C-alpha positions as CSV (number, residue, x, y, z in Angstrom):
1,X,7.2,18.7,17.3
2,X,8.0,15.1,16.8
3,X,4.3,14.1,17.1
4,X,3.1,16.5,14.5
5,X,5.8,15.3,12.0
6,X,4.7,11.7,12.6
7,X,1.1,12.5,12.2
8,X,1.7,14.3,8.9
9,X,3.7,11.3,7.6
10,X,0.8,9.0,8.4
11,X,-1.8,11.3,7.0
12,X,0.1,12.1,3.8
13,X,2.4,9.2,2.8
14,X,3.0,10.7,-0.7
15,X,5.8,13.0,0.3
16,X,7.6,10.1,2.0
17,X,7.9,8.3,-1.3
18,X,9.3,11.3,-3.3
19,X,12.9,11.2,-4.4
20,X,15.3,13.8,-3.0
21,X,15.4,17.1,-5.0
22,X,19.2,17.1,-5.4
23,X,19.9,13.7,-7.1
24,X,23.4,14.7,-8.2
25,X,24.5,14.9,-4.5
26,X,23.0,11.6,-3.6
27,X,22.6,9.3,-6.6
28,X,22.1,6.2,-4.5
29,X,19.1,7.9,-2.7
30,X,17.0,7.8,-5.9
31,X,14.5,5.0,-5.7
32,X,12.7,3.7,-8.7
33,X,9.1,2.8,-8.0
34,X,7.4,0.4,-10.4
35,X,3.7,0.0,-10.4
36,X,2.3,-3.2,-11.9
37,X,-1.1,-2.6,-13.4
38,X,-2.9,-5.8,-14.0
39,X,-6.0,-5.4,-16.1
40,X,-9.2,-7.2,-15.1
41,X,-9.7,-10.4,-17.0
42,X,-12.0,-9.9,-20.0
43,X,-15.4,-11.5,-19.4
44,X,-17.6,-12.8,-22.2
45,X,-21.3,-13.6,-21.9
46,X,-22.6,-16.6,-23.8
47,X,-26.0,-18.4,-24.1
48,X,-26.5,-22.1,-24.7
49,X,-27.8,-25.4,-23.4
50,X,-26.1,-27.8,-21.0
51,X,-25.1,-30.8,-23.1
52,X,-23.2,-32.8,-20.4
53,X,-21.9,-32.4,-16.8
54,X,-18.5,-33.8,-15.8
55,X,-17.9,-33.1,-12.1
56,X,-14.9,-35.3,-12.0
57,X,-13.0,-33.0,-14.4
58,X,-14.8,-29.8,-13.3
59,X,-16.2,-29.3,-16.8
60,X,-19.5,-28.4,-18.4
61,X,-20.2,-29.1,-22.0
62,X,-22.4,-26.3,-23.4
63,X,-24.1,-26.5,-26.8
64,X,-23.7,-22.8,-28.0
65,X,-25.3,-23.3,-31.4
66,X,-26.5,-26.2,-33.6
67,X,-23.5,-28.5,-34.0
68,X,-21.1,-26.4,-31.8
69,X,-20.4,-27.8,-28.3
70,X,-17.6,-26.4,-26.2
71,X,-16.1,-27.5,-22.9
72,X,-15.8,-25.0,-20.1
73,X,-14.1,-25.3,-16.8
74,X,-16.1,-24.4,-13.7
75,X,-14.7,-22.0,-11.1
76,X,-17.3,-22.9,-8.5
77,X,-18.3,-26.5,-8.0
78,X,-21.7,-25.5,-6.6
79,X,-22.7,-24.8,-10.2
80,X,-23.0,-28.6,-10.6
81,X,-25.9,-28.6,-8.2
82,X,-27.8,-26.0,-10.2
83,X,-27.8,-27.4,-13.7
84,X,-28.8,-30.6,-15.5
85,X,-28.7,-31.9,-19.1
86,X,-30.9,-29.7,-21.3
87,X,-31.0,-26.6,-19.1
88,X,-30.8,-23.3,-21.1
89,X,-28.2,-21.2,-19.5
90,X,-26.5,-17.8,-19.8
91,X,-22.8,-18.0,-18.7
92,X,-20.1,-15.5,-18.0
93,X,-16.7,-16.8,-19.2
94,X,-13.1,-15.7,-18.5
95,X,-9.8,-17.1,-19.6
96,X,-8.2,-18.3,-16.3
97,X,-4.9,-20.2,-16.5
98,X,-5.4,-20.9,-20.2
99,X,-8.8,-22.5,-19.8
100,X,-12.2,-20.9,-20.6
101,X,-13.8,-20.9,-17.3
102,X,-17.4,-20.2,-16.2
103,X,-17.3,-17.6,-13.5
104,X,-21.1,-16.9,-13.5
105,X,-24.1,-18.9,-14.6
106,X,-27.9,-18.2,-14.7
107,X,-30.6,-20.4,-15.9
108,X,-33.0,-19.0,-18.5
């Protein structure tokens, strides 16, 4: 009998998390479960041209339009091996730790 109960607890863990039906008799037995739902970071796709490469600061300067150049942090340092000044690129950008960060890059 004990093995069957143990097997059921392992197969269906949901009932083990439920609060007792009679909360008035055992108020300390009630357990509040909180679930933290963390949304996936919003990703933005941009197109531009590499204006400068700064490996020391993990930054790429991308010319997004005429007269508009923006710095972007690089999540993966291998990106520096793939791009050079003047390369047209398409980048996926996320806001990580307060910095606009390149999480994906493809050359056009």
